[in-house]
C-alpha positions as CSV (number, residue, x, y, z in Angstrom):
1,X,-9.2,-9.6,14.5
2,X,-12.2,-7.5,13.6
3,X,-12.1,-3.8,12.9
4,X,-15.4,-2.0,13.1
5,X,-16.1,0.9,10.9
6,X,-19.7,2.0,11.8
7,X,-21.7,-1.1,10.9
8,X,-19.1,-2.3,8.6
9,X,-16.1,-4.4,9.4
10,X,-12.6,-5.6,8.3
11,X,-11.8,-9.0,9.5
12,X,-8.1,-10.3,9.5
13,X,-7.9,-14.1,9.8
14,X,-5.8,-17.0,8.9
15,X,-7.0,-19.6,6.5
16,X,-7.7,-20.8,3.1
17,X,-9.3,-18.1,0.9
18,X,-11.0,-20.7,-1.4
19,X,-13.2,-21.6,1.7
20,X,-14.5,-18.2,2.2
21,X,-18.2,-17.5,3.0
22,X,-17.8,-14.1,1.2
23,X,-19.7,-13.4,-1.9
24,X,-16.5,-12.5,-3.8
25,X,-12.9,-13.6,-3.5
26,X,-9.9,-11.8,-5.0
27,X,-7.4,-13.7,-6.9
28,X,-3.9,-12.1,-7.0
29,X,-3.6,-12.6,-10.8
30,X,-1.0,-12.1,-13.4
31,X,-1.7,-9.9,-16.4
32,X,-2.2,-12.9,-18.7
33,X,-4.8,-14.2,-16.3
34,X,-3.3,-17.5,-16.1
35,X,-4.2,-19.4,-12.9
36,X,-0.8,-20.9,-11.9
37,X,0.5,-21.5,-8.5
38,X,-0.2,-20.1,-5.0
39,X,-3.6,-18.7,-4.4
40,X,-4.4,-18.7,-8.1
41,X,-3.6,-22.3,-8.3
42,X,-5.7,-23.2,-5.4
43,X,-8.7,-21.1,-7.0
44,X,-8.2,-23.1,-10.2
45,X,-8.0,-26.4,-8.4
46,X,-11.0,-25.9,-6.2
47,X,-13.1,-23.8,-8.6
48,X,-12.9,-26.0,-11.5
49,X,-11.9,-25.2,-15.2
50,X,-14.7,-22.8,-15.8
51,X,-12.7,-20.0,-14.0
52,X,-9.6,-20.3,-16.4
53,X,-12.0,-20.5,-19.4
54,X,-13.5,-17.3,-18.4
55,X,-10.1,-15.7,-17.8
56,X,-9.0,-16.9,-21.3
57,X,-12.1,-15.2,-22.9
58,X,-11.0,-12.0,-21.2
59,X,-7.3,-12.5,-22.3
60,X,-5.5,-9.8,-20.5
61,X,-5.7,-7.3,-17.6
62,X,-3.1,-4.5,-17.0
63,X,-1.2,-4.2,-13.7
64,X,-3.3,-2.3,-11.2
65,X,-6.6,-3.2,-12.9
66,X,-9.1,-6.0,-12.0
67,X,-11.6,-8.1,-13.9
68,X,-14.6,-10.2,-12.7
69,X,-15.6,-13.8,-13.4
70,X,-18.1,-16.3,-11.9
71,X,-16.5,-18.5,-9.2
72,X,-17.2,-22.0,-10.7
73,X,-17.3,-24.6,-7.9
74,X,-16.1,-22.4,-5.2
75,X,-18.4,-21.3,-2.2
76,X,-18.1,-17.6,-3.4
77,X,-20.3,-16.4,-6.2
78,X,-17.6,-14.4,-8.0
79,X,-13.8,-14.0,-8.4
80,X,-12.1,-10.7,-9.0
81,X,-8.8,-11.1,-10.6
82,X,-6.6,-8.2,-9.4
83,X,-3.3,-7.8,-11.1
84,X,-0.7,-6.6,-8.6
85,X,2.8,-5.4,-9.3
86,X,6.1,-7.4,-9.4
87,X,8.7,-6.1,-7.0
88,X,11.2,-4.0,-9.0
89,X,8.8,-3.1,-11.9
90,X,8.3,0.6,-10.8
91,X,5.5,2.4,-9.0
92,X,4.6,-0.8,-7.1
93,X,2.8,1.0,-4.3
94,X,0.5,2.9,-6.7
95,X,-0.1,-0.2,-8.7
96,X,-1.1,-2.2,-5.4
97,X,-3.4,0.7,-4.4
98,X,-5.1,0.6,-7.6
99,X,-5.5,-3.2,-7.7
100,X,-7.0,-3.1,-4.4
101,X,-9.3,0.0,-5.0
102,X,-10.4,-1.6,-8.4
103,X,-11.4,-4.8,-6.7
104,X,-13.5,-2.8,-4.2
105,X,-15.1,-0.8,-7.0
106,X,-16.1,-4.0,-8.8
107,X,-17.7,-5.3,-5.6
108,X,-19.6,-2.1,-5.2
109,X,-20.9,-2.2,-8.9
110,X,-22.0,-5.7,-8.5
111,X,-23.7,-4.9,-5.1
112,X,-21.6,-7.3,-3.3
113,X,-21.8,-7.2,0.5
114,X,-18.7,-9.2,1.4
115,X,-15.3,-9.7,-0.3
116,X,-12.1,-11.7,0.7
117,X,-8.7,-10.5,-0.1
118,X,-5.4,-12.4,0.0
119,X,-2.1,-10.4,0.5
120,X,-1.7,-9.4,-3.3
121,X,1.6,-9.7,-4.9
122,X,3.4,-11.0,-1.8
123,X,4.0,-14.6,-3.3
124,X,5.8,-15.2,-6.5
125,X,5.8,-11.3,-7.3
126,X,8.0,-10.6,-4.3
127,X,6.2,-7.6,-2.8
128,X,7.1,-7.1,0.8
129,X,4.3,-8.2,3.1
130,X,4.7,-5.3,5.4
131,X,4.2,-2.8,2.6
132,X,1.2,-4.8,1.3
133,X,-0.4,-4.8,4.6
134,X,-0.1,-1.1,5.0
135,X,-1.4,-0.2,1.5
136,X,-4.2,-2.6,1.4
137,X,-5.5,-2.1,4.9
138,X,-5.3,1.7,4.3
139,X,-7.3,1.5,1.0
140,X,-10.0,-0.7,2.4
141,X,-10.3,1.2,5.7
142,X,-10.8,4.5,3.7
143,X,-13.2,2.9,1.3
144,X,-15.4,1.5,4.0
145,X,-15.7,4.9,5.8
146,X,-17.9,6.2,2.9
147,X,-21.3,5.8,4.2
148,X,-22.8,5.4,0.7
149,X,-20.7,2.2,0.2
150,X,-22.9,-1.0,0.3
151,X,-20.1,-3.3,1.1
152,X,-20.3,-4.4,4.7
153,X,-17.5,-6.8,5.3
154,X,-13.9,-7.2,4.0
155,X,-11.9,-10.1,5.1
156,X,-8.2,-10.4,4.6
157,X,-7.6,-14.3,4.6
158,X,-4.0,-14.8,5.1
159,X,-2.5,-18.3,4.6
160,X,0.2,-18.2,7.3
161,X,0.8,-17.0,10.8
162,X,3.6,-14.6,9.7
163,X,1.4,-12.8,7.3
164,X,-1.5,-12.8,9.8
165,X,0.8,-11.2,12.4
166,X,1.9,-8.5,10.1
167,X,-1.6,-7.6,9.0
168,X,-2.7,-7.4,12.7
169,X,0.4,-5.4,13.8
170,X,-0.2,-2.9,10.9
171,X,-3.8,-2.5,11.9
172,X,-2.8,-1.7,15.4
173,X,0.0,0.6,14.5
174,X,-2.2,2.5,12.2
175,X,-4.8,2.7,15.0
176,X,-7.5,0.9,12.9
177,X,-8.2,-1.5,15.7
């Protein structure tokens, strides 16, 4: 699905985020910036050790914040490590909003034209996929409405059909598409 916002677009697709043709991909990180399993593990495996080494130098990132590293052997140029909330820790919606927005701000600061997001916090962190879709789509949609923003394309690359369907249905329900 493609959602047009002027000349900019949001794409919702199923696939492997590590294969994105976007300049920047978002890693759903933990605060210690350890690339463990799930999306982070795939990034570590395909991107090589330099990404984890860069994260080790940074050391820590608070929940709701994001940090930038190079992308090692990945097709993307950069990885933003966005620390989303764990379900039950409190203020999860606000923290996910911040992690998403801070990723977009880094992309803008770096003059990135395309960024790829997974469904942040919906794996091991247990955040409900429907809430994630609603929050992330709203933040991205509102961000791209600003005519001064250089970012031209935001992809939501979802690993499975269920997540894809939820993101598409959310976009339709919110009248984005």
